[in-house]
ZAVOKE-431568 format. One line per 2 residues: number of its first residue (from 1); their letters; for each residue x, y, z of C-alpha. Coordinates in steps of 0.001 Angstrom, whole numbers, plus 500000, padded with zeros to 6 digits. Example, Ala and Ser with C-alpha at 12.3 -4.5 7.8 and 13.67 -1.06 7.14 Angstrom:
2
1	as	512300:495500:507800; 513670:498940:507140
***
This chain:
456
1	xx	638335:671899:276969; 639672:672221:280528
3	xx	642588:674344:279325; 640151:676704:277571
5	xx	638106:677085:280768; 641228:677780:282863
7	xx	642521:680419:280414; 639089:682035:280314
9	xx	638980:682197:284114; 642390:683920:284186
11	xx	641172:686463:281640; 637986:687020:283634
13	xx	640002:687532:286825; 642135:690185:285113
15	xx	639015:692017:283896; 637518:691843:287415
17	xx	640589:693584:288831; 640669:696185:286040
19	xx	636963:696850:286535; 637441:697329:290272
21	xx	640316:699721:289580; 638121:701733:287203
23	xx	635432:702004:289888; 637815:704009:292074
25	xx	637093:707162:290063; 633654:708668:289318
27	xx	634821:709424:285780; 635489:705747:284987
29	xx	633195:703970:287465; 630478:703173:284918
31	xx	633053:701711:282567; 634432:699516:285358
33	xx	630978:698211:286249; 630298:697320:282605
35	xx	633626:695504:282311; 632988:693499:285480
37	xx	629453:692673:284314; 630597:691313:280972
39	xx	633364:689367:282717; 630776:687741:284991
41	xx	628635:686814:281985; 631693:685293:280299
43	xx	632597:683311:283437; 629037:681977:283668
45	xx	628935:680879:280033; 632365:679256:280205
47	xx	631319:677302:283299; 628563:675626:281260
49	xx	631322:673777:279403; 632748:672311:282626
51	xx	633311:668552:282230; 630395:666537:283611
53	xx	628044:669522:283798; 624362:668511:283756
55	xx	620858:669984:284172; 621421:672661:281511
57	xx	617697:673330:281147; 617255:674062:284860
59	xx	620321:676299:284921; 619188:678295:281898
61	xx	615688:678732:283338; 617195:679907:286651
63	xx	619503:682358:284875; 616663:683758:282771
65	xx	614411:684236:285802; 617162:685702:287987
67	xx	618521:687892:285196; 615067:689224:284346
69	xx	614296:690117:287957; 617689:691779:288364
71	xx	617340:693730:285108; 613833:694951:285952
73	xx	614683:695920:289521; 617929:697598:288471
75	xx	616145:699709:285862; 613282:700721:288135
77	xx	614840:701150:291579; 614824:704716:292896
79	xx	618177:706163:293931; 616865:706511:297476
81	xx	616190:702765:297514; 619619:701801:296190
83	xx	621105:700974:299647; 618477:698342:300417
85	xx	618836:696931:296910; 622575:696570:297467
87	xx	621843:694901:300812; 619441:692314:299420
89	xx	621583:691535:296374; 624570:691107:298653
91	xx	622478:688727:300742; 621687:686688:297645
93	xx	625413:686155:297106; 625889:684920:300654
95	xx	622817:682705:300350; 624146:681213:297116
97	xx	627454:680373:298782; 625622:678689:301676
99	xx	623424:676792:299217; 626501:675444:297438
101	xx	627784:674057:300732; 624340:672597:301522
103	xx	624324:670738:298209; 627812:669375:298801
105	xx	626819:668168:302272; 623643:666585:300862
107	xx	625758:664629:298397; 627707:663189:301316
109	xx	631046:664105:299714; 632414:666235:302568
111	xx	634544:663902:304697; 637058:665893:306732
113	xx	640112:667755:305494; 640597:671317:304267
115	xx	637783:671132:301694; 635212:670177:304341
117	xx	636491:672901:306690; 636206:675590:304005
119	xx	632767:674312:303041; 631589:674695:306641
121	xx	633159:678143:306973; 631601:679241:303683
123	xx	628230:677901:304799; 628431:679719:308152
125	xx	629607:683055:306740; 627247:682875:303770
127	xx	624253:682118:305991; 625066:685007:308328
129	xx	625528:687332:305338; 622195:686218:303848
131	xx	620009:686571:306941; 621835:689683:308133
133	xx	621403:691343:304747; 617696:690515:304802
135	xx	617404:692301:308154; 619366:695274:306754
137	xx	616993:695390:303766; 613955:695281:306046
139	xx	615271:698180:308121; 616224:700385:305195
141	xx	612948:699626:303412; 610979:700551:306524
143	xx	609553:697048:307011; 611366:696717:310339
145	xx	610603:700009:312038; 613043:699865:314931
147	xx	616064:698059:316306; 615414:695011:318485
149	xx	617858:694281:321273; 617558:690943:323065
151	xx	618243:690447:326776; 621979:689841:327332
153	xx	622505:690588:323645; 626292:690283:323496
155	xx	626337:687070:325541; 623655:685675:323235
157	xx	625748:686555:320178; 628864:684885:321563
159	xx	626987:681848:322876; 625143:681197:319637
161	xx	628348:681662:317621; 630076:679114:319877
163	xx	627273:676557:319387; 627382:677019:315619
165	xx	631174:676675:315685; 630985:673423:317657
167	xx	628373:672022:315271; 630522:672997:312298
169	xx	633571:671327:313817; 631539:668181:314464
171	xx	630421:668122:310825; 634006:668537:309592
173	xx	635413:665759:311773; 632541:663278:311354
175	xx	633008:660386:308934; 629330:660505:308033
177	xx	627758:663768:309339; 624245:663403:310712
179	xx	621603:665056:308544; 619877:666721:311478
181	xx	623179:668175:312681; 623660:669768:309265
183	xx	620120:671165:309249; 620542:672544:312784
185	xx	623884:674072:311761; 622246:676020:308911
187	xx	619233:677066:311003; 621410:678416:313811
189	xx	623756:680109:311326; 620799:681947:309787
191	xx	619532:682829:313270; 622965:684212:314166
193	xx	622799:686674:311260; 619365:687875:312376
195	xx	620279:688194:316068; 623545:690051:315431
197	xx	621970:692512:312969; 618608:693217:314637
199	xx	619901:695591:317378; 621813:697771:314910
201	xx	620177:701098:314086; 619995:702935:310783
203	xx	622963:705202:311539; 625298:702186:311564
205	xx	623617:700337:308712; 626028:701487:305933
207	xx	628933:699933:307866; 626955:696728:308443
209	xx	626074:696399:304751; 629722:696829:303819
211	xx	630794:694244:306413; 628194:691738:305202
213	xx	629413:692364:301658; 632904:691376:302770
215	xx	631417:688256:304405; 629724:687318:301148
217	xx	632978:687637:299233; 634770:685468:301760
219	xx	632035:682818:301605; 632078:682787:297798
221	xx	635862:682429:297816; 635698:679459:300192
223	xx	633019:677719:298146; 634992:678393:294968
225	xx	637828:676408:296525; 635406:673625:297454
227	xx	634174:673424:293844; 637638:673858:292366
229	xx	636422:676943:290488; 639172:679614:290156
231	xx	636735:682301:288953; 634704:682051:292171
233	xx	637877:682106:294259; 639158:685271:292558
235	xx	635766:687002:292605; 635296:686141:296270
237	xx	638749:687380:297245; 638253:690666:295344
239	xx	634845:691278:296921; 636016:690217:300371
241	xx	639151:692380:300296; 637416:695468:298904
243	xx	634473:695057:301297; 636817:694749:304265
245	xx	638756:697856:303232; 635562:699839:302694
247	xx	634241:698749:306093; 637432:699924:307782
249	xx	637310:703274:305973; 633676:703831:306938
251	xx	634264:702865:310557; 637165:705324:310614
253	xx	634951:708032:309100; 632496:707488:311968
255	xx	635305:707106:314526; 633695:703878:315662
257	xx	635519:700529:315714; 633650:697708:314012
259	xx	633279:695896:317336; 631502:698985:318677
261	xx	629087:698952:315730; 628259:695276:316315
263	xx	628204:695164:320107; 627288:698760:321100
265	xx	625093:699889:318211; 623250:703183:317805
267	xx	619606:702220:317897; 618187:705392:316373
269	xx	616629:706444:319671; 617594:709601:321543
271	xx	620474:708802:323841; 623320:710440:325750
273	xx	624784:713867:325206; 624538:717201:326985
275	xx	621371:719305:326889; 621403:721948:324148
277	xx	620408:725483:325079; 618762:728051:322826
279	xx	616174:727782:320086; 616030:727251:316356
281	xx	615555:730324:314142; 613386:730001:311072
283	xx	614185:731667:307753; 612039:732187:304663
285	xx	612991:731165:301135; 613349:734825:300078
287	xx	615914:735551:302795; 617785:732340:301981
289	xx	617889:733277:298290; 619170:736786:299045
291	xx	621819:735497:301466; 623250:733156:298813
293	xx	622679:735442:295803; 624896:738143:297285
295	xx	627505:735825:298772; 630987:735217:297410
297	xx	631188:731505:298237; 628520:728915:299022
299	xx	629256:725362:300143; 626362:722929:299713
301	xx	626193:719898:302036; 623712:717340:300632
303	xx	622208:714594:302761; 619568:711897:302683
305	xx	616807:714511:302818; 617864:715695:299368
307	xx	617810:712116:298125; 614333:711414:299529
309	xx	612952:714551:297877; 614736:713802:294584
311	xx	615928:717411:294655; 619407:716967:293170
313	xx	618375:718422:289800; 616805:721459:291485
315	xx	619917:721921:293614; 622136:721927:290531
317	xx	619790:724373:288779; 620039:726683:291789
319	xx	623821:726311:291806; 624047:727298:288157
321	xx	621919:730396:288773; 624180:731424:291647
323	xx	627294:730855:289549; 625854:733008:286774
325	xx	625500:735742:289393; 629205:735436:290270
327	xx	628904:733189:293329; 631403:730342:293787
329	xx	629467:727150:294532; 630977:723800:295581
331	xx	629654:720620:297192; 630930:718931:300371
333	xx	630399:715180:300821; 630867:713283:304068
335	xx	632074:709651:303690; 628892:708295:305300
337	xx	626396:710843:303943; 623178:709147:302835
339	xx	622608:705456:303417; 625693:704032:301706
341	xx	629155:705158:300559; 629037:707286:297421
343	xx	625261:707789:297643; 625464:711586:297382
345	xx	628173:711473:294711; 625971:709337:292478
347	xx	622950:711599:292961; 624942:714716:292100
349	xx	626556:713061:289092; 623091:712012:287920
351	xx	622024:715676:288057; 625040:716736:285988
353	xx	627209:718284:288714; 630844:718275:287448
355	xx	633245:716085:289409; 635578:719023:290071
357	xx	632879:720732:292144; 632462:717792:294528
359	xx	634893:717573:297456; 635263:715101:300293
361	xx	635665:715951:303968; 639464:716284:304014
363	xx	639517:718494:300934; 636734:720914:301890
365	xx	636754:721262:305680; 639257:724127:305793
367	xx	637106:726085:303317; 634022:726419:305532
369	xx	635555:729175:307647; 636248:731114:304430
371	xx	632750:730714:303016; 629803:733084:303324
373	xx	627111:730395:303359; 626950:726688:304153
375	xx	623697:725294:302757; 622831:722007:304488
377	xx	620151:720038:302632; 618706:717153:304599
379	xx	621949:716265:306364; 622114:715963:310135
381	xx	624642:713845:312001; 627526:714583:309584
383	xx	627402:718326:310460; 626719:718007:314190
385	xx	629416:719956:316130; 628564:717878:319199
387	xx	630971:715329:317725; 633811:717749:318487
389	xx	632773:719032:321896; 630539:716640:323862
391	xx	632433:713634:325216; 629187:712089:326467
393	xx	627667:712000:322977; 627579:708678:321084
395	xx	629079:710427:318038; 631924:712135:319933
397	xx	635137:711963:317918; 633388:711298:314604
399	xx	634920:713486:311863; 632287:715963:310662
401	xx	631956:718628:307998; 632709:722003:309609
403	xx	629521:723650:308347; 629112:725515:311646
405	xx	632261:727523:310877; 630705:729257:307867
407	xx	629606:732875:308309; 625986:731848:307716
409	xx	624425:728382:307846; 621096:727626:306173
411	xx	619549:724239:306916; 616771:722878:304716
413	xx	614901:720329:306796; 611440:718760:306710
415	xx	610841:719171:310440; 612421:719586:313843
417	xx	613162:715902:314410; 616564:714387:315119
419	xx	618786:712626:312605; 619030:708938:311782
421	xx	621098:708285:314901; 618471:709920:317132
423	xx	620896:712603:318393; 619953:716288:318652
425	xx	622047:718545:316408; 623705:721478:318204
427	xx	624302:723209:314857; 620623:724041:314516
429	xx	620727:726132:317715; 623778:728243:316845
431	xx	623417:731986:316260; 624730:731810:312695
433	xx	622271:729058:311724; 618756:729481:310298
435	xx	616220:726791:309448; 614232:726664:306207
437	xx	611521:724082:306808; 609993:722007:304029
439	xx	610972:719282:301585; 614183:719932:299692
441	xx	612328:719914:296364; 609891:722588:297508
443	xx	612384:724756:299398; 615010:724799:296660
445	xx	612317:725475:294055; 611216:728570:296000
447	xx	614824:729728:296337; 615270:729378:292570
449	xx	612194:731555:291939; 613493:734282:294242
451	xx	617024:734174:292810; 615614:734599:289292
453	xx	613594:737620:290450; 616825:739226:291697
455	xx	618558:739026:288309; 619526:742328:286854
***
């Protein structure tokens, strides 16, 4: 039977890798997710045949309860709530890895050596990923309204990490680890995740979620080694490697090193930057419709405001009307638009926008200066020209979409507030920019009505 389990794990590992490869393209992403899901089901079922496996009834009950909750939440979650769902599910993975280590310690079978070291590392990383992901969920869900920064925050982070590391080393080297030392190790590890994540504001949260995802993968891989389970090792390595790569790409897209995100976070409160002169100019839906209806090229920049309003279907309807009138319409996506990577791409795909009309920053930036209209819908920081000009701004150096270079810029925005990072947007005060206030659903709906009245 062991040979059957090992062969099955190899097959599952291959499908994991193929599924991840398929997820690299929007056209095949759904297929890749399905493949990986079935592979995980297969790995779970095969594990039930592991020699000496017991407590089948408890395991089946746990799988039914967990699977039911996951199925229900996955079917009912709104697209705007997807980032926090990813955060909490990622936390569950880290928590599971830590729980595995806790069980092994409780059995008293960890007595020094590489296995004990990896168990401790998996427990530490998994605990941090779990509690940190819970904080990320609370912030994105609006339960935790603001960032909390402790006195001497960075020193506290380093000091607590050192204490946890010393406790972990003591557990690894002890012949018979003390039960209270193990409990204290887990408590402080969980506290470390909370303390490190609490000061980080919403603008940096996508990077944090990705980093915690990488932590979870690493923890799962370590605990897979502890259990001698190749499927967990492979799955953990794949998740850890892909999460690390994604974190690096996102940090690069924000021009912020990961250490800066963790130790000098944006709190979401107004900070730094030069004063902006001028005033915002308001535009009506009729003028916005006419400006785009008689344009040659329109570039649409969607942001979280579009997601909150659920306006992606309206936006695509408007785009089709403009195209029927002879206007070229394309979409520009910033790597960190929304609350997680790919958030805007998924929303647009859900509305039926063809993949060949969606372009990333590198592909589309040169086109803004050649376009008649840049329509910004609920985006803020990713189109802020301050990132190019103001060295005192926290977002200076961050690559942005060059919406300000279009002949006309129309910004659909609910109000005059700042973006998620708390930084004022200089674009809104430029002479070629006009503001159309209101929810994206309402504003785009009015534009559609006016465009239809101009037909013929």
